[in-house]
N, C-alpha and C positions, 0 to 999 in steps of 0.2 A: 440121654441127651446130655450127659456131662460134657460131651466135646463142644456142644454149642456153648456152654459157660466158659471153657477154656479159651475159646476163640474170642468170646466178649471181653474176658479179663484181659487177654493180650491186646485187644483193640484200645481199651481204655488205659492200659499201660503206655502203649504207642502215643496216644494222644495227650495224656495227662501226667506221665512220669509214673514213678513208683509211689504207691499208696503208703502214707505214714501211719496208718491205722486201718483198722477192719473190725467190724462186729457182725455177729450172725444173730439173727432172731427166726425163731420158728413158731409159727401160731398153730393151733390145733387144726389138723385137716388140710394143712397147707405144706408146700415144699419150703425148704429153708431159704431165707431173703438174708443176703450179706450186704452191708453198705461200707464202701471203701472211701477212705478219706485221702484226699490230694491237696497239698499246700504248695502253692506257688506264689512267691512274694506275699502280697497282702490279701491274697484271695485263697479261700479255702473252698474246695468242690467236695461234694458227697455224691457218690454214684452207687446205684443199686446194682447187685449182681444176684440173679436167680429169677427174676421176673420173666427173662426171655426163655427159660428152660422150656417152657410149654407156650403154644400159641394161644392167643386170647380168642375166645369164642363168644359169638353172640348168645346170650342167654336164651334166646327164643329157638335156637337150632335144638333140634330132637337129639342128636348125637354129636358129641365134641369130636371134631376131626384131631387126631393126635400129632399131625404134621402141618396141615395148612391152616394159615390164619396169621394175622399180624403179630409181631413179637417186638418187645421194646424193654429198656431199661430207663431209669430216670436219672437226671443229673441236676443238682442244685448247687448254685455257686453264690457265696456270700462274702464279704469282707470279713478279714480275720481279726479278732481281738477286741470287737466292739460290742459283743454279745456272747452267751453261753450256747453257741449254735451247735456244739456237739451233742447236746440234747435232742437234736433233730432225728437222730438215728432211728428210734422207735416210729415217730410219725412217718418218716420216710419208708421204712420196711412196712408199716401198715398200708400206705398208698401203693406200694410195689405188690403187695399181696392182694390187693383189691380185685384184680381179674379173677384170681382163683376163688375168693371168698365171696365177691358179689356178682361175678360173671360180667365185669365192666369190660368194655374195650377200650382203652386209654389211648386217645390220639390228640393231636395238636387241637387247640381250641377248647379243648374240655377244661372244666374246672374240677378240681379235687379237693374235697373237704376233709379235715381231720377231726372237726369238732372241739379241738383245743389248740392253744397257742402251739406253733411249730417248735418252739423252745422257750424256756422261762422267760416270762416278760415280753414275748415277741407280740407285736401288733397284727401278726397274721395268724389265720386258722385255716387257710386255703390256698391253693396255687393254682396258676394258670399254666397250661401244658403249651409250650411253644413249639414252633416248627424243628424237626430234627435236621441233621446234616451240617451244623455249624461247627460248634466245638469238637464234637467227635462224629466222624463220617459214619453213615449207615454201614452196617456189616453184611455183606452178601453172603448166603448160606447156599449149599447145594440144592438144586431143585428136589422136591417140590416145597422146600422150606422157604418162607418169606423173609426178607432182610430183618436183621434186628436194627430197629431206630432208637438212637439215644435222645431222648426227649428232655429238653431243658424244662425246669420248673421255675416260675416266677411268682414269688410269694405276693399275695393279695390280702389286703386288709378286708374286714367284713362289708364296709362300704363299696369298696372297688368291686368285690364279688357280687354284691347286689346290683351295681351299675353295670357290670358285664353281663348279667343275666337278662337286662333289659334291652342293652345296646350292642351286645355282642364283644367276642374276643378282639376283633380288629379294631374296633371303636376305643377300647380300653388301652391297647397297646399305642395307638396314635395319640391318645391323651397323655400317656407316659413320655412318648416321644416329644411331644410339643413342650411339655413342662420341665424336660431334661431330668426326668425322674432316675436316680440312681438305684436300680432294681437290685443291686447287690448289697445295698445298706440294710444291715439287719435291724436297724431301729428307725427307719424312714417311716414318715406318716403318710397318710392317704393323699394320693394326688387330688387337685381340686376337681370336683365333678360337677359343678354347676354351669 
């Protein structure tokens, strides 16, 4: 399925330009996950490459279908130069490997937790998975393969993650919007939740 990854990388380059750095991480028993860094002005974007090589399958399925199932890559955007965000590479690769390791199906509205700060000093240990189709358009593949969705990740503080579990993803996103939260600020504090 290397051709899927070649198409995915081409789509990322078309949408985000040429990557200025890339790193590869392999976890025991998983395929290689790369993280590409794209810098545009004061925004740096990190995109995974490798998560979409295989479809995500429901852990309750008796046999994993090697062709059918949702496919995705993750995209994180932050303001450059405000924190050591390049250290997000490993946590991002861990999240991208979670479908293979834990049998997760990553979709919009989901929360993904790394259990540690996304980068040194980060107030975030988890992310909210947002809707695809904005920054990077979905990549249609030949039947019977499902499209690759490029899912934006929105960093959440532990308080925001707890609030989201009770009230839902849409309510948290509405709260961010109401308060004009800069979700790309790597040093932002939690949105008011009372």
